[in-house]
N, C-alpha and C positions, 0 to 999 in steps of 0.2 A: 540331547537337551531335554530337561524336565518339561512336562506338559504344563502350560500356563493355566491358572484357574480361570474359569469362565466368569464373565462379569455381566450383571444386568443393570441397566440404567432405568430406575424405577420411578414411575409416577409422573412423567413429563409429557409435554405436547410436542410431537415431532413436526417440524416445519422444514420442508425441502422443496426442490423444484417441482415435485409432483403434487404438492398441496400440504394440508394440515390434518393431523389426526392425533388423538390421545392414544399413546401406546408405550409399552415397555420395549427396551432394545437390549437384546442379548448379544454379547461379543465373545467370540471364541477364536483363538489363534490369529488375532490381528484383523479379523473380518466380522462383519455383522452376520450373525447366525439366524436371528429371528426378530421380527417386529410384530408385537401383538399385545393382547390383554393378559394380565395375570401371569407373566413369565417369571421364572426363577433361575438362579445360577449360583455358583460357588461364592461370589462376592457381589454385594449390592452397593451401587452409588445412588444416593437419594437425589431425585430430580423433581420433587414435589414443588409445584408452582413454577417450574422452569420450562424453558424451550430447549428442545434437543434438535440441533441443526448440524448440517455438514460443517466441518471446521472452517474458520475464516481463512482467507488467503490475501496476503498483501503483495501487490506487484511493485512496491516502491519503498524499499527499506535500505537505509544507510547503516551498514554494520561497522564501518571504519577500519576493520581489519582486512588486509595488512596495512600497517603504517601509522594508524592513529588510535592504538589500543587504549590510550589513556581516556578517550571519550567513550569507546564501546568496543566490545569484541563480538565475534560470532556467537560465543556462548551466552554472554549477558544479553545481547539483543534478542537471541532466540528464546531465552527464558522470559523476557518481557513479552515477547510475542505470544508464547504459550499462556501466560497469565491474562493476556488480552483476548484469548479465545482462538488464536491463530494456530493452524497446523502446518502452514506453509508460508514462506516469505521468499521474495525475490530480491537478492542483494544488488545494489547499484554499483557501478564500476569505478566511481570516483574515489578510489583508495590510493594508497601510496606504496608501491607503484599501482597504476591503473590496471584494472582487469581487462587487459588488451592482448593477452596471449594465452596459449594452452597451459603454460606453466602456472600462471596466477589463477586461472580457472581451477586447475587441479588443487592448488593450495586452499582456496576458499571452500571447495566441495569437501576436501578432506577435513577441514576444521568443522564443517557442519555435520559430519557423520554421527557424532555423539550428542548433537544438540537436541533440546526438547521440542523442536518442531523441525519439519523438513526445510532445509536451506537450499534453495536454488540460486543461481547467479545469472545475471545478465553479462554481456560482454560489451566492450567499448566499440563504437562504430569506427573511430579513428585512433591511430597510434597515440598513446598518451593522452587521449581525448583532446588532442591539439588541433583537430579540424583541418589537417593538411594532407594526411595520407591514410587510406583505408587500413584498418587493422585486419589481421588474418582471420576473418570471420569463419571461413570454412574449417580451420583447425579447432576453433572454439565450438562451432556447431557439431563437430564430430564427437565432442565430449558431452553433448546434450544441451548446450546453450541454445535457447529458442528466441530470446529477445536481446536486441542490441540497442544501446543508447549511449550517448555521451553525457548523460544526465549531469546537471550542474552547468552545462553549456549546451547551446544549440549548435548544430552544424551550420555554419554561416555560409559556406560556399555552395551556391545553387547547383553547379555542375557536379561537385563532389557528392552532394546529397542525392542527385539523380543516379549517379553511379552506384552509390550504396544501396539505393532502392532496387536497382536492376539486379545487383548481386544478391540481395536478400530474396528476391523472387526466385532466383535459381536455387537458393539454399532452402527455400520453404520456411523462412524465419520472419519474425516481425521486427520492425524498427520502431522504437519508442523515442519521442522527441520532446526535449525541454525547449519550449518555444520562446526564444528571446532574440531579438535583433540587437547585437552588441553595440552597433553604431548609435542606436537610439537610447538604449538603457545604460550604457557605460557611465560609471560614476554616480549612478542613482542608488539610493538605499531604502526607498519606500515608494509607494504609489505616488505618481505625479498628480497632484490635485490640490484641493483646498487645504488639506492638512499639511502636506509638504511645504506649501507656501507659508502657512502660519508658523510652522516649526523651524523653518529655515534649513530643512534637510533636502538635499538634491533628490529628485524623483525619477521614477521609471514610468513612462507613459504606457497606458494600456495597449497602444498601437505597436509597441515593441513585441508583445506576444502575438497580437493579431496578424501582423505581417507574415510571421513565420507559419502560423496556422494556415493562412491563405496560400502561401507558397507550397506547403507540404500537401495540402488537399489537391492542388493543381498537379504536383508531381505524382501523387497516388493515382490520379486520373490517367496520367501519361504512362506510368510504369505498371500499374496493377499491384503495387506493393501494399502489404498490410502495414498501416501506420497507426500507432497508438499515441494519442496526445496526452502528455503527462500534466498533472496538476493544473487543469484549466481554471482560469480565475476571472475572466471578463465576460460581460454579456455578449459582446460581438463574437468572441471565440465560440461560445455556446451556440449562437445562431448559425455560424458558418458550419459547424459540425452537424447541426440538425439538417441543414440543407444538403450537405454531402451525403448523409445517410439516406435522405429522401430519394436521391438519384442512384443509390446502390453502391457507393464507393466503399472500399474496404477499410474503413476507419473506425476506431474506437477511442474512447476518452475516459479519463479519470478525474475525480475531484477529491480534494483533501478535506478533512473535518475543519481545519482552520479557515479554509476558503468558503465554507458554508456556515461558519459560526462567528467569525471575527471580521471587523472592518479596519480601515486605515486610521480611524479615530483612536484606536488603541495605542498608536505610536505617540500620542500626545504626552505620555508619561516619559518619553525618551528611553524607555526600558528596552534594551536589545533583545529581550525574550520575545518581543513582537516583530523582530526583524526576520523576514523569511523571503525566499526566492522561488516563484514570483511573489511579489509583495501582497500584503493584505489590501483589498480593494474597497470600493464604495458599497453602500447599502444596496444600490441597484444591481451591482455585479453579484453580490451575495444572493440576492433574490433570483437572479438569472441562473446561477449555479444550482440553487435549490430546485428551480423549475426544471432544469436540465436533468437532474437526478430523478425527479418525479415522473417525467415523461419518457425516460429511458435514453435520451440523447447522450447523457453521461451514464454509462452502464456500470461504472466501477467506482467504489470509494477506496482510495489508497491513502496510506498514512503519511508518506514522505517523511518517515521517522528519521530525524537528523540530529543525533546527539552531538553536543559540544561541551567541552570542559567548562566548569564554572568560571575559571579565570579568563577564558576567551570571551564568554558572554558578559563579563563584567567590564569589558572595554567600552569606550564611547560608541554611541550608536553607529557612527559612520566607519568605525574600525572593527566592530564585532562581526563575526561570521553569521550568515543567515541560516536559520533552521530551527525546528522545534521537535520535541519528542511526540510520538503519536501512537505507538503500538498498544499501550495499556489503556488508552482513553477513547479510541476510535469507535468501538461498539457503543459505549455509553453515550458519547456525544451524538451519534446517529440516532439512537433511540430517544434521547432527550430533545433534540433539536429538529428532527425531520418529521414532517407529517406525511408519512408513507405507510402503506400496508406492510405488515411484518415480512411477508414473503418477498415483496419487492425490495425491501431494505436488505434482507439477507442475500438476495440475488446479487446486489451490488457489493456485498462484503465477502461472498463465498464463491458461488459457481460462475458468475461473470468474470471476476478476476482470475479464477482457475483457467477459464477458457483463454483469456488474454495472455496468460503466461504459458499456455501450451501444456498444462498439467492436469487437464480435466479428466484424464484417465485414472487419477489417483485422489484428487481433491475436489471438493464441491460436489461430490457424488450423492445421489439419492440415498436416504437412510433406508436400506432395503437389504434383504438376505443376499449374501454373496459379495456385497460391496466392501471396499476397504473401510475399516473403522477409524476414520479421521473425523472426530466429532467435537462440537462445542456445546456445552450445557450452560445456560445462563438464566438468571432470574430477571425478567424484564421490568419488574417493579421495584427491585432493591435499590435504595438510594445510598450514595456514598460521596465522600468529599475527596477531591483530587489532592494528593500530597506528593510532591516530588521525592521527598526523602523516603517514601514507602515503595518507590518503584525499583524494578530490577536493574534498570539501566545504570551505567557508570556515570551518566550525566544527569542534570537536574533541570534542563531548560524546557519546562512545560509552561505554556501561556495560560494554563487553566488552574494554576495553584489556588486552592481554596474554593473552587467552584463545586457546587453540589450537582451531581448528575444521577441519572436513572439507568439501571441495567448493569448487572454485575455477573461476571463469569464465575460459575461454581466449579465446573470440571472441564478439563480439556483432555481429549483422548487422541493419542498419536499411534497409528498402526496397532490399535488395541490396547496400548499402555496408557493408564491414567497418569499423565505428566503434571496435571494440576488437579488436586482434590480439595474440595471445600475452599477454593480460593488460594490454596497454598501450593507453591511449586514443589514437585517431588524430586527434581534433579536439575 
């Protein structure tokens, strides 16, 4: 194999878990070779005015393949991720068929081998995500699956969830939970509150999420299982997780950009682009999610990237599927909307989710000699306008159409290869 030309990322400010410094970064054969002043190489990537950070990591991506390729494929989703600064994504298992067996795990991992970011996959906790029988988690874990979830549905049966947790402890894996009590939220299409009453749309109460958060904290205490709470959206959920962390329970949590930027008032338009699960909540809930991110209670920002075809999102509000695009806008929304130190914000987008996904040996690493060259270079001051038709996704369901945001990815480096250069995908 021909030797790859060396690359220098020139003129940027490096920010990683070790701190911040102005430095050039030289990459050779997929790894960082040197970090310092006035470095040179065969090829130069301009980072003037930019931040050079570990690549972003998303622990909550819906790639739709297999089964719903008209909305997204592994390739198109991964390209959008790379354009958003991500070097690794964790695929959710609510595909058709569900990722609940070694065979489907192999299929998804195989599709990801040529993608412009590293594609990992979660596995379902139960067969078909049906909530009745445990999936063969050991078979999937043997293929490298480290996170199991029935995302799109919470495991309703208390005894089954306890068994899953005990099994997970033995396998050394993490369970991630979509917290919703079906008996309380069934038939609801938005947050239950003043806006659902005004609009005449059936609602989902905050308590539907909070009851399952409470239960799973109790089961984590009982079993010692690592539990990751997905897309937390209510003030009381954040408070319970804060209390659980204070007594040392093995819990982590994520929040999505839409849950720290949008409220249920958006649904007044009856536009299904604002329908998501869990639903957009109140201003008080949004403030609590932001506070949870600021104090580290919520350690991870996850996109919950959920593409849907235009025709499905054009259905009436109560018939349209829930979900929003997220991979290409998450970094900019965090930079624009969150009042957090840059290092703290990047921790939530990079090394904390890498740890939650069990891939911290390859992603979210310090920008230092000998480390894998999985990097994101972005201009924190560049402004741009969100346009769905300019995105890599096969779908167009962004709730931020026309919004001006701050922070734009310039380059993304995957294993030493520039897969995005000057904001353009290279493959």
